[in-house]
MOPAC internal coordinates of N, CA, C and O (Angstrom, degrees):
PM7 1SCF
backbone

  N    0.0000 0     0.00 0     0.00 0    0    0    0
  C    1.4104 1     0.00 0     0.00 0    1    0    0
  C    1.5542 1   109.56 1     0.00 0    2    1    0
  O    1.2310 1   118.97 1   -97.94 1    3    2    1
  N    1.3157 1   119.57 1    82.06 1    3    2    1
  C    1.3608 1   121.41 1  -176.42 1    5    3    2
  C    1.5682 1   114.15 1   -87.99 1    6    5    3
  O    1.2310 1   121.08 1   169.59 1    7    6    5
  N    1.2784 1   115.53 1   -10.41 1    7    6    5
  C    1.5345 1   120.27 1   176.81 1    9    7    6
  C    1.4726 1   108.60 1  -102.66 1   10    9    7
  O    1.2310 1   117.88 1   -20.32 1   11   10    9
  N    1.4060 1   121.65 1   159.68 1   11   10    9
  C    1.3594 1   121.77 1   178.98 1   13   11   10
  C    1.4734 1   105.84 1   -70.88 1   14   13   11
  O    1.2310 1   120.74 1   -22.63 1   15   14   13
  N    1.3989 1   116.20 1   157.37 1   15   14   13
  C    1.3695 1   121.34 1  -174.51 1   17   15   14
  C    1.5993 1   106.54 1  -150.01 1   18   17   15
  O    1.2310 1   121.37 1   -19.09 1   19   18   17
  N    1.3569 1   114.98 1   160.91 1   19   18   17
  C    1.5294 1   120.18 1   176.60 1   21   19   18
  C    1.5360 1   101.61 1   -88.67 1   22   21   19
  O    1.2310 1   121.39 1   -53.46 1   23   22   21
  N    1.2932 1   114.95 1   126.54 1   23   22   21
  C    1.4517 1   120.14 1  -175.66 1   25   23   22
  C    1.4480 1   114.61 1   -67.49 1   26   25   23
  O    1.2310 1   119.67 1   144.62 1   27   26   25
  N    1.4030 1   118.23 1   -35.38 1   27   26   25
  C    1.4588 1   127.82 1   179.53 1   29   27   26
  C    1.4921 1   108.10 1   -58.26 1   30   29   27
  O    1.2310 1   120.07 1   131.50 1   31   30   29
  N    1.3968 1   117.46 1   -48.50 1   31   30   29
  C    1.5000 1   125.10 1  -178.27 1   33   31   30
  C    1.5434 1   108.87 1   -61.18 1   34   33   31
  O    1.2310 1   121.68 1   140.83 1   35   34   33
  N    1.4146 1   114.38 1   -39.17 1   35   34   33
  C    1.5485 1   117.80 1  -177.00 1   37   35   34
  C    1.5151 1   108.46 1   -67.62 1   38   37   35
  O    1.2310 1   119.41 1   136.44 1   39   38   37
  N    1.3141 1   118.73 1   -43.56 1   39   38   37
  C    1.4133 1   123.94 1   176.70 1   41   39   38
  C    1.4831 1   114.51 1   -58.56 1   42   41   39
  O    1.2310 1   122.08 1   129.98 1   43   42   41
  N    1.3412 1   113.62 1   -50.02 1   43   42   41
  C    1.3859 1   118.15 1  -178.43 1   45   43   42
  C    1.5034 1   117.81 1   -65.09 1   46   45   43
  O    1.2310 1   122.21 1   154.25 1   47   46   45
  N    1.4409 1   113.37 1   -25.75 1   47   46   45
  C    1.2897 1   116.22 1   174.75 1   49   47   46
  C    1.5969 1   118.97 1   -85.95 1   50   49   47
  O    1.2310 1   124.28 1   172.90 1   51   50   49
  N    1.3129 1   109.38 1    -7.10 1   51   50   49
  C    1.4197 1   122.22 1   176.28 1   53   51   50
  C    1.4572 1   116.67 1    78.64 1   54   53   51
  O    1.2310 1   122.25 1  -153.64 1   55   54   53
  N    1.5596 1   113.31 1    26.36 1   55   54   53
  C    1.4385 1   119.24 1  -175.19 1   57   55   54
  C    1.5312 1   107.46 1   -86.09 1   58   57   55
  O    1.2310 1   122.43 1   157.36 1   59   58   57
  N    1.4212 1   112.95 1   -22.64 1   59   58   57
  C    1.5670 1   117.41 1  -177.44 1   61   59   58
  C    1.5297 1   105.92 1  -137.06 1   62   61   59
  O    1.2310 1   122.04 1   -19.80 1   63   62   61
  N    1.2216 1   113.69 1   160.20 1   63   62   61
  C    1.5255 1   121.67 1   166.83 1   65   63   62
  C    1.5358 1   104.15 1  -102.53 1   66   65   63
  O    1.2310 1   121.25 1   -18.33 1   67   66   65
  N    1.3441 1   115.21 1   161.67 1   67   66   65
  C    1.3997 1   117.42 1  -171.92 1   69   67   66
  C    1.6165 1   110.62 1   -71.63 1   70   69   67
  O    1.2310 1   122.49 1   151.24 1   71   70   69
  N    1.3616 1   112.84 1   -28.76 1   71   70   69
  C    1.5273 1   119.10 1   172.98 1   73   71   70
  C    1.6394 1   109.71 1   -62.05 1   74   73   71
  O    1.2310 1   121.72 1   139.97 1   75   74   73
  N    1.3808 1   114.31 1   -40.03 1   75   74   73
  C    1.5751 1   110.86 1  -176.22 1   77   75   74
  C    1.4364 1   106.24 1   -76.88 1   78   77   75
  O    1.2310 1   118.81 1   149.47 1   79   78   77
  N    1.4691 1   119.88 1   -30.53 1   79   78   77
  C    1.4280 1   115.62 1   178.72 1   81   79   78
  C    1.5153 1   113.35 1   -62.41 1   82   81   79
  O    1.2310 1   123.09 1   139.58 1   83   82   81
  N    1.2750 1   111.68 1   -40.42 1   83   82   81
  C    1.5772 1   119.53 1  -177.50 1   85   83   82
  C    1.4788 1   106.26 1   -67.42 1   86   85   83
  O    1.2310 1   115.43 1   142.50 1   87   86   85
  N    1.1842 1   126.28 1   -37.50 1   87   86   85
  C    1.3737 1   131.47 1  -157.35 1   89   87   86
  C    1.4997 1   116.26 1   -95.83 1   90   89   87
  O    1.2310 1   122.11 1   138.72 1   91   90   89
  N    1.4440 1   113.57 1   -41.28 1   91   90   89
  C    1.4071 1   127.69 1  -172.09 1   93   91   90
  C    1.5181 1   115.89 1  -103.44 1   94   93   91
  O    1.2310 1   120.44 1   176.30 1   95   94   93
  N    1.3680 1   116.76 1    -3.70 1   95   94   93
  C    1.3695 1   120.56 1  -170.09 1   97   95   94
  C    1.5434 1   109.15 1  -133.48 1   98   97   95
  O    1.2310 1   121.17 1   -26.79 1   99   98   97
  N    1.4185 1   115.36 1   153.21 1   99   98   97
  C    1.4224 1   121.03 1   176.13 1  101   99   98
  C    1.4571 1   113.02 1  -104.16 1  102  101   99
  O    1.2310 1   120.09 1   -47.09 1  103  102  101
  N    1.2281 1   117.44 1   132.91 1  103  102  101
  C    1.4936 1   117.16 1   175.85 1  105  103  102
  C    1.5547 1   114.43 1   -81.75 1  106  105  103
  O    1.2310 1   119.81 1   -55.16 1  107  106  105
  N    1.3412 1   117.97 1   124.84 1  107  106  105
  C    1.4607 1   114.79 1   178.69 1  109  107  106
  C    1.4256 1   116.15 1  -104.33 1  110  109  107
  O    1.2310 1   120.11 1   156.85 1  111  110  109
  N    1.3208 1   117.39 1   -23.15 1  111  110  109
  C    1.4735 1   125.82 1   174.58 1  113  111  110
  C    1.5264 1   101.07 1  -143.88 1  114  113  111
  O    1.2310 1   121.89 1   -18.34 1  115  114  113
  N    1.5881 1   113.98 1   161.66 1  115  114  113
  C    1.4128 1   107.97 1   174.58 1  117  115  114
  C    1.5057 1   122.48 1   -58.84 1  118  117  115
  O    1.2310 1   121.70 1   -64.36 1  119  118  117
  N    1.2434 1   114.35 1   115.64 1  119  118  117
  C    1.5664 1   122.44 1   179.70 1  121  119  118
  C    1.4876 1   108.94 1    91.31 1  122  121  119
  O    1.2310 1   116.15 1   178.11 1  123  122  121
  N    1.1810 1   124.92 1    -1.89 1  123  122  121
  C    1.4272 1   125.14 1  -178.01 1  125  123  122
  C    1.6093 1   109.15 1  -113.13 1  126  125  123
  O    1.2310 1   121.27 1   -57.15 1  127  126  125
  N    1.2647 1   115.17 1   122.85 1  127  126  125
  C    1.3941 1   123.13 1  -174.37 1  129  127  126
  C    1.6124 1   111.41 1  -123.43 1  130  129  127
  O    1.2310 1   125.01 1   -16.83 1  131  130  129
  N    1.3996 1   107.97 1   163.17 1  131  130  129
  C    1.4576 1   115.75 1   171.52 1  133  131  130
  C    1.5084 1   106.48 1  -141.02 1  134  133  131
  O    1.2310 1   116.42 1   -23.13 1  135  134  133
  N    1.2009 1   124.41 1   156.87 1  135  134  133
  C    1.4811 1   133.24 1   174.44 1  137  135  134
  C    1.6726 1   107.92 1   -54.28 1  138  137  135
  O    1.2310 1   121.33 1   -47.62 1  139  138  137
  N    1.2305 1   115.06 1   132.38 1  139  138  137
  C    1.4295 1   117.25 1  -178.21 1  141  139  138
  C    1.5164 1   116.01 1   -60.58 1  142  141  139
  O    1.2310 1   119.42 1   159.79 1  143  142  141
  N    1.2287 1   118.71 1   -20.21 1  143  142  141
  C    1.4907 1   123.93 1  -179.64 1  145  143  142
  C    1.4513 1   115.49 1   -95.68 1  146  145  143
  O    1.2310 1   122.17 1  -175.94 1  147  146  145
  N    1.3875 1   113.45 1     4.06 1  147  146  145
  C    1.5964 1   120.49 1   176.71 1  149  147  146
  C    1.5517 1   104.26 1   -87.75 1  150  149  147
  O    1.2310 1   122.13 1   -45.68 1  151  150  149
  N    1.3203 1   113.52 1   134.32 1  151  150  149
  C    1.5472 1   117.12 1   176.65 1  153  151  150
  C    1.4582 1   104.04 1   -73.84 1  154  153  151
  O    1.2310 1   119.57 1   -43.74 1  155  154  153
  N    1.2748 1   118.42 1   136.26 1  155  154  153
  C    1.4893 1   126.52 1   177.36 1  157  155  154
  C    1.4908 1   111.08 1   -89.18 1  158  157  155
  O    1.2310 1   122.06 1   -78.71 1  159  158  157
  N    1.2410 1   113.66 1   101.29 1  159  158  157
  C    1.5819 1   121.07 1   179.26 1  161  159  158
  C    1.5392 1   106.29 1  -107.44 1  162  161  159
  O    1.2310 1   126.19 1    -3.53 1  163  162  161
  N    1.3760 1   105.71 1   176.47 1  163  162  161
  C    1.5767 1   114.09 1  -174.88 1  165  163  162
  C    1.5604 1   102.86 1   -64.70 1  166  165  163
  O    1.2310 1   119.94 1   138.72 1  167  166  165
  N    1.1709 1   117.72 1   -41.28 1  167  166  165
  C    1.5720 1   122.92 1   173.71 1  169  167  166
  C    1.4847 1   116.70 1   -47.34 1  170  169  167
  O    1.2310 1   123.01 1   128.92 1  171  170  169
  N    1.3316 1   111.84 1   -51.08 1  171  170  169
  C    1.4611 1   124.92 1  -175.55 1  173  171  170
  C    1.6100 1   102.51 1   -64.48 1  174  173  171
  O    1.2310 1   122.09 1   135.11 1  175  174  173
  N    1.2596 1   113.60 1   -44.89 1  175  174  173
  C    1.4921 1   115.54 1  -173.83 1  177  175  174
  C    1.5258 1   109.00 1   -73.96 1  178  177  175
  O    1.2310 1   118.04 1   152.55 1  179  178  177
  N    1.2610 1   121.33 1   -27.45 1  179  178  177
  C    1.3771 1   123.43 1   172.77 1  181  179  178
  C    1.5119 1   116.28 1   -66.16 1  182  181  179
  O    1.2310 1   122.49 1   130.06 1  183  182  181
  N    1.3623 1   112.84 1   -49.94 1  183  182  181
  C    1.4847 1   118.47 1   167.39 1  185  183  182
  C    1.4677 1   114.06 1   -50.74 1  186  185  183
  O    1.2310 1   119.73 1   130.52 1  187  186  185
  N    1.3352 1   118.12 1   -49.48 1  187  186  185
  C    1.4776 1   124.12 1  -179.59 1  189  187  186
  C    1.4732 1   114.11 1   -52.24 1  190  189  187
  O    1.2310 1   124.40 1   129.38 1  191  190  189
  N    1.5754 1   109.16 1   -50.62 1  191  190  189
  C    1.4395 1   119.44 1   178.34 1  193  191  190
  C    1.6062 1   114.89 1   -52.88 1  194  193  191
  O    1.2310 1   122.63 1   138.65 1  195  194  193
  N    1.2781 1   112.57 1   -41.35 1  195  194  193
  C    1.4096 1   122.95 1  -179.27 1  197  195  194
  C    1.6224 1   105.48 1   -67.08 1  198  197  195
  O    1.2310 1   115.15 1   132.58 1  199  198  197
  N    1.3081 1   126.80 1   -47.42 1  199  198  197
  C    1.4218 1   123.66 1   173.55 1  201  199  198
  C    1.5094 1   111.19 1   -58.02 1  202  201  199
  O    1.2310 1   120.66 1   137.21 1  203  202  201
  N    1.4385 1   116.34 1   -42.79 1  203  202  201
  C    1.4318 1   114.88 1  -175.26 1  205  203  202
  C    1.5325 1   112.56 1   -66.20 1  206  205  203
  O    1.2310 1   120.38 1   155.63 1  207  206  205
  N    1.2439 1   116.89 1   -24.37 1  207  206  205
  C    1.4507 1   121.95 1   176.56 1  209  207  206
  C    1.5721 1   113.59 1   -80.43 1  210  209  207
  O    1.2310 1   120.92 1  -164.59 1  211  210  209
  N    1.3177 1   115.85 1    15.41 1  211  210  209
  C    1.4127 1   123.73 1  -179.75 1  213  211  210
  C    1.4544 1   112.30 1    63.02 1  214  213  211
  O    1.2310 1   119.52 1  -146.57 1  215  214  213
  N    1.3776 1   118.52 1    33.43 1  215  214  213
  C    1.2619 1   130.08 1   174.15 1  217  215  214
  C    1.6465 1   114.91 1    70.64 1  218  217  215
  O    1.2310 1   123.64 1  -156.72 1  219  218  217
  N    1.4252 1   110.62 1    23.28 1  219  218  217
  C    1.4855 1   120.47 1  -170.62 1  221  219  218
  C    1.5848 1   107.69 1  -115.64 1  222  221  219
  O    1.2310 1   120.97 1   173.70 1  223  222  221
  N    1.3798 1   115.76 1    -6.30 1  223  222  221
  C    1.5725 1   111.74 1  -176.53 1  225  223  222
  C    1.5560 1   106.38 1   -89.97 1  226  225  223
  O    1.2310 1   127.19 1   -22.30 1  227  226  225
  N    1.2973 1   103.76 1   157.70 1  227  226  225
  C    1.6052 1   114.15 1   178.36 1  229  227  226
  C    1.4710 1   107.29 1  -114.67 1  230  229  227
  O    1.2310 1   119.46 1   -46.84 1  231  230  229
  N    1.3511 1   118.63 1   133.16 1  231  230  229
  C    1.3395 1   121.22 1   179.78 1  233  231  230
  C    1.5426 1   101.06 1   -99.61 1  234  233  231
  O    1.2310 1   121.81 1   -44.44 1  235  234  233
  N    1.3950 1   114.14 1   135.56 1  235  234  233
  C    1.6100 1   113.06 1   178.65 1  237  235  234
  C    1.5333 1   100.71 1  -148.21 1  238  237  235
  O    1.2310 1   124.74 1   -21.17 1  239  238  237
  N    1.2798 1   108.50 1   158.83 1  239  238  237
  C    1.5733 1   112.04 1   173.85 1  241  239  238
  C    1.4534 1   109.52 1   142.50 1  242  241  239
  O    1.2310 1   120.10 1   180.00 1  243  242  241

């Protein structure tokens, strides 16, 4: 999982266990995670912010 994702969705889909989510991923925003080995760039944070906004946020600039 190289892209930010919503932790609850991954848990519900059975892609991760809660232990793996806590230990192998970094939280970027409340409920939004990225794999621990993925470099956190401005682009990654912008995608995470969009997810955190319940996919309603618009990134501009």
